PDB file of N, CA, C and O in Angstrom, chain B, residues numbered from 101:
ATOM      1  N   MET B 101      -4.890 -30.008   1.963  1.00  0.00           N
ATOM      2  CA  MET B 101      -3.771 -29.195   1.513  1.00  0.00           C
ATOM      3  C   MET B 101      -3.545 -28.086   2.534  1.00  0.00           C
ATOM      4  O   MET B 101      -4.482 -27.384   2.917  1.00  0.00           O
ATOM      5  N   SER B 102      -2.290 -27.931   2.976  1.00  0.00           N
ATOM      6  CA  SER B 102      -1.968 -26.922   3.985  1.00  0.00           C
ATOM      7  C   SER B 102      -1.952 -25.525   3.363  1.00  0.00           C
ATOM      8  O   SER B 102      -1.943 -25.371   2.141  1.00  0.00           O
ATOM      9  N   ARG B 103      -1.949 -24.519   4.224  1.00  0.00           N
ATOM     10  CA  ARG B 103      -1.893 -23.134   3.742  1.00  0.00           C
ATOM     11  C   ARG B 103      -0.612 -22.890   2.956  1.00  0.00           C
ATOM     12  O   ARG B 103      -0.625 -22.190   1.944  1.00  0.00           O
ATOM     13  N   ALA B 104       0.501 -23.469   3.421  1.00  0.00           N
ATOM     14  CA  ALA B 104       1.774 -23.291   2.711  1.00  0.00           C
ATOM     15  C   ALA B 104       1.708 -23.926   1.323  1.00  0.00           C
ATOM     16  O   ALA B 104       2.188 -23.340   0.353  1.00  0.00           O
ATOM     17  N   GLU B 105       1.121 -25.110   1.222  1.00  0.00           N
ATOM     18  CA  GLU B 105       0.991 -25.769  -0.083  1.00  0.00           C
ATOM     19  C   GLU B 105       0.095 -24.962  -1.016  1.00  0.00           C
ATOM     20  O   GLU B 105       0.372 -24.854  -2.211  1.00  0.00           O
ATOM     21  N   LYS B 106      -0.979 -24.395  -0.468  1.00  0.00           N
ATOM     22  CA  LYS B 106      -1.868 -23.557  -1.279  1.00  0.00           C
ATOM     23  C   LYS B 106      -1.118 -22.327  -1.784  1.00  0.00           C
ATOM     24  O   LYS B 106      -1.211 -21.970  -2.958  1.00  0.00           O
ATOM     25  N   PHE B 107      -0.368 -21.680  -0.877  1.00  0.00           N
ATOM     26  CA  PHE B 107       0.399 -20.500  -1.281  1.00  0.00           C
ATOM     27  C   PHE B 107       1.435 -20.865  -2.337  1.00  0.00           C
ATOM     28  O   PHE B 107       1.561 -20.176  -3.350  1.00  0.00           O
ATOM     29  N   ASN B 108       2.175 -21.943  -2.107  1.00  0.00           N
ATOM     30  CA  ASN B 108       3.246 -22.322  -3.022  1.00  0.00           C
ATOM     31  C   ASN B 108       2.733 -22.805  -4.374  1.00  0.00           C
ATOM     32  O   ASN B 108       3.519 -22.946  -5.311  1.00  0.00           O
ATOM     33  N   ALA B 109       1.440 -23.059  -4.494  1.00  0.00           N
ATOM     34  CA  ALA B 109       0.843 -23.450  -5.772  1.00  0.00           C
ATOM     35  C   ALA B 109       0.367 -22.237  -6.582  1.00  0.00           C
ATOM     36  O   ALA B 109      -0.087 -22.395  -7.716  1.00  0.00           O
ATOM     37  N   THR B 110       0.468 -21.035  -6.014  1.00  0.00           N
ATOM     38  CA  THR B 110      -0.019 -19.835  -6.706  1.00  0.00           C
ATOM     39  C   THR B 110       0.998 -19.311  -7.709  1.00  0.00           C
ATOM     40  O   THR B 110       2.187 -19.620  -7.635  1.00  0.00           O
ATOM     41  N   GLY B 111       0.512 -18.524  -8.632  1.00  0.00           N
ATOM     42  CA  GLY B 111       1.385 -17.870  -9.599  1.00  0.00           C
ATOM     43  C   GLY B 111       2.339 -16.893  -8.937  1.00  0.00           C
ATOM     44  O   GLY B 111       3.485 -16.750  -9.363  1.00  0.00           O
ATOM     45  N   PHE B 112       1.865 -16.215  -7.888  1.00  0.00           N
ATOM     46  CA  PHE B 112       2.731 -15.279  -7.166  1.00  0.00           C
ATOM     47  C   PHE B 112       3.922 -16.009  -6.568  1.00  0.00           C
ATOM     48  O   PHE B 112       5.051 -15.527  -6.652  1.00  0.00           O
ATOM     49  N   SER B 113       3.681 -17.158  -5.971  1.00  0.00           N
ATOM     50  CA  SER B 113       4.774 -17.936  -5.397  1.00  0.00           C
ATOM     51  C   SER B 113       5.745 -18.392  -6.472  1.00  0.00           C
ATOM     52  O   SER B 113       6.957 -18.368  -6.264  1.00  0.00           O
ATOM     53  N   CYS B 114       5.226 -18.804  -7.616  1.00  0.00           N
ATOM     54  CA  CYS B 114       6.106 -19.200  -8.726  1.00  0.00           C
ATOM     55  C   CYS B 114       6.993 -18.034  -9.141  1.00  0.00           C
ATOM     56  O   CYS B 114       8.188 -18.210  -9.377  1.00  0.00           O
ATOM     57  N   TRP B 115       6.407 -16.842  -9.230  1.00  0.00           N
ATOM     58  CA  TRP B 115       7.180 -15.676  -9.629  1.00  0.00           C
ATOM     59  C   TRP B 115       8.177 -15.262  -8.552  1.00  0.00           C
ATOM     60  O   TRP B 115       9.353 -15.054  -8.850  1.00  0.00           O
ATOM     61  N   VAL B 116       7.728 -15.141  -7.314  1.00  0.00           N
ATOM     62  CA  VAL B 116       8.592 -14.617  -6.264  1.00  0.00           C
ATOM     63  C   VAL B 116       9.749 -15.574  -5.950  1.00  0.00           C
ATOM     64  O   VAL B 116      10.811 -15.129  -5.515  1.00  0.00           O
ATOM     65  N   ASN B 117       9.561 -16.856  -6.162  1.00  0.00           N
ATOM     66  CA  ASN B 117      10.624 -17.825  -5.919  1.00  0.00           C
ATOM     67  C   ASN B 117      11.487 -18.078  -7.144  1.00  0.00           C
ATOM     68  O   ASN B 117      12.431 -18.865  -7.083  1.00  0.00           O
ATOM     69  N   GLY B 118      11.178 -17.424  -8.249  1.00  0.00           N
ATOM     70  CA  GLY B 118      11.980 -17.536  -9.466  1.00  0.00           C
ATOM     71  C   GLY B 118      13.072 -16.481  -9.506  1.00  0.00           C
ATOM     72  O   GLY B 118      13.240 -15.715  -8.557  1.00  0.00           O
ATOM     73  N   SER B 119      13.808 -16.446 -10.595  1.00  0.00           N
ATOM     74  CA  SER B 119      14.948 -15.528 -10.701  1.00  0.00           C
ATOM     75  C   SER B 119      14.513 -14.062 -10.752  1.00  0.00           C
ATOM     76  O   SER B 119      15.173 -13.209 -10.159  1.00  0.00           O
ATOM     77  N   SER B 120      13.415 -13.752 -11.449  1.00  0.00           N
ATOM     78  CA  SER B 120      12.968 -12.353 -11.492  1.00  0.00           C
ATOM     79  C   SER B 120      12.445 -11.900 -10.133  1.00  0.00           C
ATOM     80  O   SER B 120      12.637 -10.747  -9.746  1.00  0.00           O
ATOM     81  N   GLY B 121      11.788 -12.798  -9.411  1.00  0.00           N
ATOM     82  CA  GLY B 121      11.326 -12.464  -8.064  1.00  0.00           C
ATOM     83  C   GLY B 121      12.484 -12.264  -7.103  1.00  0.00           C
ATOM     84  O   GLY B 121      12.438 -11.403  -6.225  1.00  0.00           O
ATOM     85  N   ARG B 122      13.523 -13.070  -7.280  1.00  0.00           N
ATOM     86  CA  ARG B 122      14.710 -12.924  -6.426  1.00  0.00           C
ATOM     87  C   ARG B 122      15.381 -11.578  -6.675  1.00  0.00           C
ATOM     88  O   ARG B 122      15.795 -10.910  -5.728  1.00  0.00           O
ATOM     89  N   ALA B 123      15.493 -11.174  -7.940  1.00  0.00           N
ATOM     90  CA  ALA B 123      16.062  -9.863  -8.268  1.00  0.00           C
ATOM     91  C   ALA B 123      15.197  -8.745  -7.683  1.00  0.00           C
ATOM     92  O   ALA B 123      15.716  -7.749  -7.179  1.00  0.00           O
ATOM     93  N   PHE B 124      13.880  -8.916  -7.755  1.00  0.00           N
ATOM     94  CA  PHE B 124      12.972  -7.921  -7.183  1.00  0.00           C
ATOM     95  C   PHE B 124      13.161  -7.808  -5.675  1.00  0.00           C
ATOM     96  O   PHE B 124      13.168  -6.702  -5.133  1.00  0.00           O
ATOM     97  N   ARG B 125      13.313  -8.942  -4.994  1.00  0.00           N
ATOM     98  CA  ARG B 125      13.527  -8.916  -3.544  1.00  0.00           C
ATOM     99  C   ARG B 125      14.826  -8.198  -3.202  1.00  0.00           C
ATOM    100  O   ARG B 125      14.872  -7.430  -2.241  1.00  0.00           O
ATOM    101  N   LEU B 126      15.878  -8.437  -3.976  1.00  0.00           N
ATOM    102  CA  LEU B 126      17.149  -7.748  -3.738  1.00  0.00           C
ATOM    103  C   LEU B 126      17.017  -6.246  -3.962  1.00  0.00           C
ATOM    104  O   LEU B 126      17.504  -5.446  -3.163  1.00  0.00           O
ATOM    105  N   PHE B 127      16.357  -5.872  -5.051  1.00  0.00           N
ATOM    106  CA  PHE B 127      16.160  -4.449  -5.338  1.00  0.00           C
ATOM    107  C   PHE B 127      15.277  -3.794  -4.269  1.00  0.00           C
ATOM    108  O   PHE B 127      15.592  -2.713  -3.771  1.00  0.00           O
ATOM    109  N   GLY B 128      14.174  -4.458  -3.924  1.00  0.00           N
ATOM    110  CA  GLY B 128      13.270  -3.902  -2.914  1.00  0.00           C
ATOM    111  C   GLY B 128      13.939  -3.771  -1.555  1.00  0.00           C
ATOM    112  O   GLY B 128      13.779  -2.753  -0.881  1.00  0.00           O
ATOM    113  N   GLY B 129      14.675  -4.776  -1.151  1.00  0.00           N
ATOM    114  CA  GLY B 129      15.387  -4.713   0.125  1.00  0.00           C
ATOM    115  C   GLY B 129      16.425  -3.609   0.147  1.00  0.00           C
ATOM    116  O   GLY B 129      16.599  -2.923   1.154  1.00  0.00           O
ATOM    117  N   SER B 130      17.118  -3.444  -0.979  1.00  0.00           N
ATOM    118  CA  SER B 130      18.109  -2.363  -1.079  1.00  0.00           C
ATOM    119  C   SER B 130      17.431  -1.002  -1.008  1.00  0.00           C
ATOM    120  O   SER B 130      17.938  -0.084  -0.363  1.00  0.00           O
ATOM    121  N   ALA B 131      16.290  -0.870  -1.666  1.00  0.00           N
ATOM    122  CA  ALA B 131      15.554   0.396  -1.636  1.00  0.00           C
ATOM    123  C   ALA B 131      15.093   0.726  -0.210  1.00  0.00           C
ATOM    124  O   ALA B 131      15.211   1.869   0.229  1.00  0.00           O
ATOM    125  N   TRP B 132      14.564  -0.281   0.517  1.00  0.00           N
ATOM    126  CA  TRP B 132      14.153  -0.047   1.906  1.00  0.00           C
ATOM    127  C   TRP B 132      15.344   0.347   2.773  1.00  0.00           C
ATOM    128  O   TRP B 132      15.228   1.214   3.639  1.00  0.00           O
ATOM    129  N   LEU B 133      16.484  -0.290   2.539  1.00  0.00           N
ATOM    130  CA  LEU B 133      17.676   0.025   3.315  1.00  0.00           C
ATOM    131  C   LEU B 133      18.159   1.444   3.044  1.00  0.00           C
ATOM    132  O   LEU B 133      18.502   2.168   3.978  1.00  0.00           O
ATOM    133  N   VAL B 134      18.190   1.848   1.779  1.00  0.00           N
ATOM    134  CA  VAL B 134      18.608   3.210   1.431  1.00  0.00           C
ATOM    135  C   VAL B 134      17.638   4.223   2.028  1.00  0.00           C
ATOM    136  O   VAL B 134      18.062   5.230   2.595  1.00  0.00           O
ATOM    137  N   PHE B 135      16.354   3.964   1.903  1.00  0.00           N
ATOM    138  CA  PHE B 135      15.353   4.852   2.504  1.00  0.00           C
ATOM    139  C   PHE B 135      15.596   4.978   4.004  1.00  0.00           C
ATOM    140  O   PHE B 135      15.566   6.079   4.553  1.00  0.00           O
ATOM    141  N   GLY B 136      15.835   3.851   4.660  1.00  0.00           N
ATOM    142  CA  GLY B 136      16.090   3.866   6.098  1.00  0.00           C
ATOM    143  C   GLY B 136      17.340   4.633   6.465  1.00  0.00           C
ATOM    144  O   GLY B 136      17.361   5.349   7.466  1.00  0.00           O
ATOM    145  N   LEU B 137      18.384   4.489   5.662  1.00  0.00           N
ATOM    146  CA  LEU B 137      19.620   5.215   5.949  1.00  0.00           C
ATOM    147  C   LEU B 137      19.449   6.718   5.769  1.00  0.00           C
ATOM    148  O   LEU B 137      19.994   7.511   6.536  1.00  0.00           O
ATOM    149  N   VAL B 138      18.689   7.099   4.751  1.00  0.00           N
ATOM    150  CA  VAL B 138      18.445   8.525   4.514  1.00  0.00           C
ATOM    151  C   VAL B 138      17.655   9.136   5.670  1.00  0.00           C
ATOM    152  O   VAL B 138      17.930  10.261   6.087  1.00  0.00           O
ATOM    153  N   PHE B 139      16.677   8.397   6.184  1.00  0.00           N
ATOM    154  CA  PHE B 139      15.811   8.898   7.255  1.00  0.00           C
ATOM    155  C   PHE B 139      16.107   8.217   8.594  1.00  0.00           C
ATOM    156  O   PHE B 139      15.189   7.984   9.380  1.00  0.00           O
ATOM    157  N   ARG B 140      17.363   7.899   8.860  1.00  0.00           N
ATOM    158  CA  ARG B 140      17.721   7.150  10.060  1.00  0.00           C
ATOM    159  C   ARG B 140      17.464   7.903  11.360  1.00  0.00           C
ATOM    160  O   ARG B 140      17.455   7.292  12.429  1.00  0.00           O
ATOM    161  N   ASP B 141      17.255   9.208  11.293  1.00  0.00           N
ATOM    162  CA  ASP B 141      16.968   9.991  12.492  1.00  0.00           C
ATOM    163  C   ASP B 141      15.497   9.950  12.893  1.00  0.00           C
ATOM    164  O   ASP B 141      15.127  10.471  13.945  1.00  0.00           O
ATOM    165  N   HIS B 142      14.662   9.339  12.069  1.00  0.00           N
ATOM    166  CA  HIS B 142      13.229   9.236  12.338  1.00  0.00           C
ATOM    167  C   HIS B 142      12.866   7.783  12.587  1.00  0.00           C
ATOM    168  O   HIS B 142      13.591   6.876  12.179  1.00  0.00           O
ATOM    169  N   TRP B 143      11.747   7.564  13.256  1.00  0.00           N
ATOM    170  CA  TRP B 143      11.346   6.195  13.573  1.00  0.00           C
ATOM    171  C   TRP B 143      11.056   5.393  12.321  1.00  0.00           C
ATOM    172  O   TRP B 143      11.325   4.192  12.281  1.00  0.00           O
ATOM    173  N   TRP B 144      10.501   6.048  11.277  1.00  0.00           N
ATOM    174  CA  TRP B 144      10.171   5.304  10.065  1.00  0.00           C
ATOM    175  C   TRP B 144      11.438   4.901   9.299  1.00  0.00           C
ATOM    176  O   TRP B 144      11.432   3.907   8.572  1.00  0.00           O
ATOM    177  N   GLY B 145      12.510   5.659   9.458  1.00  0.00           N
ATOM    178  CA  GLY B 145      13.772   5.264   8.851  1.00  0.00           C
ATOM    179  C   GLY B 145      14.342   4.022   9.514  1.00  0.00           C
ATOM    180  O   GLY B 145      14.844   3.119   8.845  1.00  0.00           O
ATOM    181  N   VAL B 146      14.259   3.991  10.834  1.00  0.00           N
ATOM    182  CA  VAL B 146      14.719   2.810  11.567  1.00  0.00           C
ATOM    183  C   VAL B 146      13.844   1.610  11.220  1.00  0.00           C
ATOM    184  O   VAL B 146      14.352   0.505  11.029  1.00  0.00           O
ATOM    185  N   ALA B 147      12.532   1.824  11.137  1.00  0.00           N
ATOM    186  CA  ALA B 147      11.621   0.738  10.769  1.00  0.00           C
ATOM    187  C   ALA B 147      11.925   0.226   9.357  1.00  0.00           C
ATOM    188  O   ALA B 147      11.866  -0.979   9.113  1.00  0.00           O
ATOM    189  N   ALA B 148      12.245   1.122   8.437  1.00  0.00           N
ATOM    190  CA  ALA B 148      12.576   0.715   7.068  1.00  0.00           C
ATOM    191  C   ALA B 148      13.862  -0.116   7.046  1.00  0.00           C
ATOM    192  O   ALA B 148      13.954  -1.099   6.310  1.00  0.00           O
ATOM    193  N   MET B 149      14.847   0.274   7.848  1.00  0.00           N
ATOM    194  CA  MET B 149      16.084  -0.509   7.908  1.00  0.00           C
ATOM    195  C   MET B 149      15.828  -1.898   8.480  1.00  0.00           C
ATOM    196  O   MET B 149      16.388  -2.881   7.996  1.00  0.00           O
ATOM    197  N   VAL B 150      14.992  -1.984   9.499  1.00  0.00           N
ATOM    198  CA  VAL B 150      14.655  -3.286  10.067  1.00  0.00           C
ATOM    199  C   VAL B 150      13.896  -4.116   9.040  1.00  0.00           C
ATOM    200  O   VAL B 150      14.182  -5.300   8.866  1.00  0.00           O
ATOM    201  N   TRP B 151      12.939  -3.507   8.363  1.00  0.00           N
ATOM    202  CA  TRP B 151      12.134  -4.221   7.369  1.00  0.00           C
ATOM    203  C   TRP B 151      12.996  -4.720   6.209  1.00  0.00           C
ATOM    204  O   TRP B 151      12.715  -5.779   5.649  1.00  0.00           O
ATOM    205  N   SER B 152      14.034  -3.979   5.843  1.00  0.00           N
ATOM    206  CA  SER B 152      14.874  -4.359   4.705  1.00  0.00           C
ATOM    207  C   SER B 152      15.555  -5.708   4.923  1.00  0.00           C
ATOM    208  O   SER B 152      15.970  -6.353   3.960  1.00  0.00           O
ATOM    209  N   PHE B 153      15.672  -6.137   6.170  1.00  0.00           N
ATOM    210  CA  PHE B 153      16.274  -7.440   6.485  1.00  0.00           C
ATOM    211  C   PHE B 153      15.564  -8.568   5.739  1.00  0.00           C
ATOM    212  O   PHE B 153      16.221  -9.464   5.209  1.00  0.00           O
ATOM    213  N   PHE B 154      14.241  -8.535   5.693  1.00  0.00           N
ATOM    214  CA  PHE B 154      13.468  -9.641   5.117  1.00  0.00           C
ATOM    215  C   PHE B 154      13.671  -9.785   3.607  1.00  0.00           C
ATOM    216  O   PHE B 154      14.040 -10.872   3.164  1.00  0.00           O
ATOM    217  N   PRO B 155      13.450  -8.747   2.795  1.00  0.00           N
ATOM    218  CA  PRO B 155      13.674  -8.953   1.366  1.00  0.00           C
ATOM    219  C   PRO B 155      15.151  -9.146   1.010  1.00  0.00           C
ATOM    220  O   PRO B 155      15.467  -9.877   0.072  1.00  0.00           O
ATOM    221  N   LEU B 156      16.058  -8.497   1.750  1.00  0.00           N
ATOM    222  CA  LEU B 156      17.478  -8.679   1.441  1.00  0.00           C
ATOM    223  C   LEU B 156      17.936 -10.111   1.717  1.00  0.00           C
ATOM    224  O   LEU B 156      18.592 -10.726   0.876  1.00  0.00           O
ATOM    225  N   THR B 157      17.598 -10.635   2.877  1.00  0.00           N
ATOM    226  CA  THR B 157      18.007 -12.010   3.176  1.00  0.00           C
ATOM    227  C   THR B 157      17.291 -13.003   2.268  1.00  0.00           C
ATOM    228  O   THR B 157      17.867 -14.023   1.890  1.00  0.00           O
ATOM    229  N   ALA B 158      16.046 -12.715   1.915  1.00  0.00           N
ATOM    230  CA  ALA B 158      15.316 -13.598   1.001  1.00  0.00           C
ATOM    231  C   ALA B 158      15.996 -13.635  -0.364  1.00  0.00           C
ATOM    232  O   ALA B 158      16.112 -14.700  -0.970  1.00  0.00           O
ATOM    233  N   GLY B 159      16.443 -12.490  -0.846  1.00  0.00           N
ATOM    234  CA  GLY B 159      17.111 -12.440  -2.139  1.00  0.00           C
ATOM    235  C   GLY B 159      18.520 -13.003  -2.105  1.00  0.00           C
ATOM    236  O   GLY B 159      18.917 -13.731  -3.015  1.00  0.00           O
ATOM    237  N   ILE B 160      19.276 -12.677  -1.074  1.00  0.00           N
ATOM    238  CA  ILE B 160      20.667 -13.127  -0.986  1.00  0.00           C
ATOM    239  C   ILE B 160      20.755 -14.630  -0.778  1.00  0.00           C
ATOM    240  O   ILE B 160      21.531 -15.311  -1.448  1.00  0.00           O
ATOM    241  N   PHE B 161      19.964 -15.143   0.146  1.00  0.00           N
ATOM    242  CA  PHE B 161      20.058 -16.563   0.506  1.00  0.00           C
ATOM    243  C   PHE B 161      19.015 -17.436  -0.184  1.00  0.00           C
ATOM    244  O   PHE B 161      18.930 -18.630   0.105  1.00  0.00           O
ATOM    245  N   ASP B 162      18.217 -16.864  -1.092  1.00  0.00           N
ATOM    246  CA  ASP B 162      17.189 -17.586  -1.843  1.00  0.00           C
ATOM    247  C   ASP B 162      16.178 -18.241  -0.890  1.00  0.00           C
ATOM    248  O   ASP B 162      15.977 -19.455  -0.906  1.00  0.00           O
ATOM    249  N   LEU B 163      15.555 -17.402  -0.065  1.00  0.00           N
ATOM    250  CA  LEU B 163      14.591 -17.852   0.931  1.00  0.00           C
ATOM    251  C   LEU B 163      13.204 -17.319   0.596  1.00  0.00           C
ATOM    252  O   LEU B 163      13.058 -16.342  -0.138  1.00  0.00           O
ATOM    253  N   CYS B 164      12.184 -17.984   1.151  1.00  0.00           N
ATOM    254  CA  CYS B 164      10.808 -17.491   1.041  1.00  0.00           C
ATOM    255  C   CYS B 164      10.226 -17.420   2.443  1.00  0.00           C
ATOM    256  O   CYS B 164       9.770 -18.422   2.994  1.00  0.00           O
ATOM    257  N   TRP B 165      10.250 -16.220   3.011  1.00  0.00           N
ATOM    258  CA  TRP B 165       9.750 -16.025   4.374  1.00  0.00           C
ATOM    259  C   TRP B 165       8.250 -16.272   4.462  1.00  0.00           C
ATOM    260  O   TRP B 165       7.765 -16.715   5.504  1.00  0.00           O
ATOM    261  N   ILE B 166       7.504 -15.997   3.393  1.00  0.00           N
ATOM    262  CA  ILE B 166       6.050 -16.183   3.423  1.00  0.00           C
ATOM    263  C   ILE B 166       5.718 -17.663   3.570  1.00  0.00           C
ATOM    264  O   ILE B 166       4.881 -18.034   4.392  1.00  0.00           O
ATOM    265  N   SER B 167       6.363 -18.498   2.785  1.00  0.00           N
ATOM    266  CA  SER B 167       6.142 -19.941   2.875  1.00  0.00           C
ATOM    267  C   SER B 167       6.494 -20.449   4.268  1.00  0.00           C
ATOM    268  O   SER B 167       5.758 -21.250   4.845  1.00  0.00           O
ATOM    269  N   ALA B 168       7.612 -19.986   4.802  1.00  0.00           N
ATOM    270  CA  ALA B 168       8.039 -20.426   6.135  1.00  0.00           C
ATOM    271  C   ALA B 168       7.030 -19.992   7.205  1.00  0.00           C
ATOM    272  O   ALA B 168       6.742 -20.749   8.132  1.00  0.00           O
ATOM    273  N   ALA B 169       6.499 -18.777   7.074  1.00  0.00           N
ATOM    274  CA  ALA B 169       5.514 -18.296   8.044  1.00  0.00           C
ATOM    275  C   ALA B 169       4.222 -19.104   7.989  1.00  0.00           C
ATOM    276  O   ALA B 169       3.506 -19.204   8.985  1.00  0.00           O
ATOM    277  N   LEU B 170       3.926 -19.680   6.829  1.00  0.00           N
ATOM    278  CA  LEU B 170       2.722 -20.499   6.673  1.00  0.00           C
ATOM    279  C   LEU B 170       2.972 -21.964   7.009  1.00  0.00           C
ATOM    280  O   LEU B 170       2.062 -22.786   6.898  1.00  0.00           O
ATOM    281  N   GLY B 171       4.195 -22.301   7.420  1.00  0.00           N
ATOM    282  CA  GLY B 171       4.506 -23.669   7.806  1.00  0.00           C
ATOM    283  C   GLY B 171       5.122 -24.509   6.714  1.00  0.00           C
ATOM    284  O   GLY B 171       5.243 -25.726   6.857  1.00  0.00           O
ATOM    285  N   GLY B 172       5.517 -23.870   5.614  1.00  0.00           N
ATOM    286  CA  GLY B 172       6.116 -24.590   4.488  1.00  0.00           C
ATOM    287  C   GLY B 172       7.626 -24.490   4.495  1.00  0.00           C
ATOM    288  O   GLY B 172       8.226 -24.053   5.477  1.00  0.00           O
ATOM    289  N   PRO B 173       8.235 -24.896   3.399  1.00  0.00           N
ATOM    290  CA  PRO B 173       9.692 -24.846   3.314  1.00  0.00           C
ATOM    291  C   PRO B 173      10.212 -23.415   3.264  1.00  0.00           C
ATOM    292  O   PRO B 173       9.552 -22.522   2.731  1.00  0.00           O
ATOM    293  N   LEU B 174      11.394 -23.208   3.820  1.00  0.00           N
ATOM    294  CA  LEU B 174      12.026 -21.891   3.817  1.00  0.00           C
ATOM    295  C   LEU B 174      12.813 -21.653   2.535  1.00  0.00           C
ATOM    296  O   LEU B 174      12.824 -20.534   2.023  1.00  0.00           O
ATOM    297  N   ARG B 175      13.463 -22.666   2.014  1.00  0.00           N
ATOM    298  CA  ARG B 175      14.320 -22.534   0.839  1.00  0.00           C
ATOM    299  C   ARG B 175      13.494 -22.451  -0.444  1.00  0.00           C
ATOM    300  O   ARG B 175      12.625 -23.287  -0.692  1.00  0.00           O
ATOM    301  N   SER B 176      13.774 -21.444  -1.244  1.00  0.00           N
ATOM    302  CA  SER B 176      13.072 -21.284  -2.515  1.00  0.00           C
ATOM    303  C   SER B 176      13.374 -22.432  -3.471  1.00  0.00           C
ATOM    304  O   SER B 176      12.525 -22.811  -4.277  1.00  0.00           O
ATOM    305  N   ARG B 177      14.573 -22.982  -3.382  1.00  0.00           N
ATOM    306  CA  ARG B 177      14.919 -24.116  -4.252  1.00  0.00           C
ATOM    307  C   ARG B 177      13.985 -25.292  -3.995  1.00  0.00           C
ATOM    308  O   ARG B 177      13.534 -25.949  -4.934  1.00  0.00           O
ATOM    309  N   THR B 178      13.695 -25.556  -2.726  1.00  0.00           N
ATOM    310  CA  THR B 178      12.771 -26.636  -2.368  1.00  0.00           C
ATOM    311  C   THR B 178      11.384 -26.359  -2.932  1.00  0.00           C
ATOM    312  O   THR B 178      10.721 -27.263  -3.441  1.00  0.00           O
ATOM    313  N   ILE B 179      10.953 -25.118  -2.840  1.00  0.00           N
ATOM    314  CA  ILE B 179       9.632 -24.735  -3.362  1.00  0.00           C
ATOM    315  C   ILE B 179       9.599 -24.903  -4.876  1.00  0.00           C
ATOM    316  O   ILE B 179       8.627 -25.433  -5.415  1.00  0.00           O
ATOM    317  N   ARG B 180      10.651 -24.456  -5.572  1.00  0.00           N
ATOM    318  CA  ARG B 180      10.698 -24.607  -7.033  1.00  0.00           C
ATOM    319  C   ARG B 180      10.667 -26.083  -7.433  1.00  0.00           C
ATOM    320  O   ARG B 180      10.005 -26.450  -8.403  1.00  0.00           O
ATOM    321  N   ASN B 181      11.384 -26.929  -6.686  1.00  0.00           N
ATOM    322  CA  ASN B 181      11.367 -28.363  -6.987  1.00  0.00           C
ATOM    323  C   ASN B 181       9.970 -28.948  -6.795  1.00  0.00           C
ATOM    324  O   ASN B 181       9.526 -29.770  -7.597  1.00  0.00           O
ATOM    325  N   GLN B 182       9.277 -28.529  -5.740  1.00  0.00           N
ATOM    326  CA  GLN B 182       7.913 -28.992  -5.521  1.00  0.00           C
ATOM    327  C   GLN B 182       6.986 -28.492  -6.617  1.00  0.00           C
ATOM    328  O   GLN B 182       6.112 -29.233  -7.067  1.00  0.00           O
ATOM    329  N   GLN B 183       7.158 -27.254  -7.055  1.00  0.00           N
ATOM    330  CA  GLN B 183       6.324 -26.697  -8.115  1.00  0.00           C
ATOM    331  C   GLN B 183       6.569 -27.427  -9.429  1.00  0.00           C
ATOM    332  O   GLN B 183       5.631 -27.664 -10.190  1.00  0.00           O
ATOM    333  N   ALA B 184       7.808 -27.780  -9.699  1.00  0.00           N
ATOM    334  CA  ALA B 184       8.131 -28.494 -10.933  1.00  0.00           C
ATOM    335  C   ALA B 184       7.511 -29.889 -10.913  1.00  0.00           C
ATOM    336  O   ALA B 184       6.987 -30.352 -11.925  1.00  0.00           O
ATOM    337  N   GLY B 185       7.570 -30.546  -9.778  1.00  0.00           N
ATOM    338  CA  GLY B 185       6.959 -31.881  -9.653  1.00  0.00           C
ATOM    339  C   GLY B 185       5.461 -31.824  -9.785  1.00  0.00           C
ATOM    340  O   GLY B 185       4.859 -32.725 -10.368  1.00  0.00           O
ATOM    341  N   ARG B 186       4.839 -30.779  -9.255  1.00  0.00           N
ATOM    342  CA  ARG B 186       3.381 -30.616  -9.316  1.00  0.00           C
ATOM    343  C   ARG B 186       2.949 -30.343 -10.749  1.00  0.00           C
ATOM    344  O   ARG B 186       1.931 -30.869 -11.198  1.00  0.00           O
ATOM    345  N   SER B 187       3.730 -29.507 -11.490  1.00  0.00           N
ATOM    346  CA  SER B 187       3.311 -29.177 -12.850  1.00  0.00           C
ATOM    347  C   SER B 187       3.516 -30.356 -13.805  1.00  0.00           C
ATOM    348  O   SER B 187       2.775 -30.492 -14.778  1.00  0.00           O
ATOM    349  N   VAL B 188       4.511 -31.211 -13.541  1.00  0.00           N
ATOM    350  CA  VAL B 188       4.728 -32.383 -14.386  1.00  0.00           C
ATOM    351  C   VAL B 188       3.613 -33.393 -14.179  1.00  0.00           C
ATOM    352  O   VAL B 188       3.151 -34.024 -15.130  1.00  0.00           O
ATOM    353  N   ALA B 189       3.175 -33.546 -12.917  1.00  0.00           N
ATOM    354  CA  ALA B 189       2.125 -34.521 -12.590  1.00  0.00           C
ATOM    355  C   ALA B 189       0.761 -34.058 -13.077  1.00  0.00           C
ATOM    356  O   ALA B 189      -0.110 -34.889 -13.334  1.00  0.00           O
ATOM    357  N   ALA B 190       0.553 -32.759 -13.209  1.00  0.00           N
ATOM    358  CA  ALA B 190      -0.755 -32.239 -13.578  1.00  0.00           C
ATOM    359  C   ALA B 190      -1.081 -32.389 -15.037  1.00  0.00           C
ATOM    360  O   ALA B 190      -2.159 -31.987 -15.473  1.00  0.00           O
TER     361      ALA B 190
END
């Protein structure tokens, strides 16, 4: 079993790739972006704006950057389909 498959079999992956996790990613990305805009004159504000790209794009486009970094699927829909197939077979 690959690292991506192990990650995608966890409860965290089930949550983060679900609807509540997607809402959390959108909220978190928005919070990082607002923080960055407020402190845009400092390096940490710029870093926060750059960091906000990941949760915002993950929430907007329904992506899982963690799975992709581990060599698994990028699309959360694909991960949810795999999780559903795994739970039915188990």
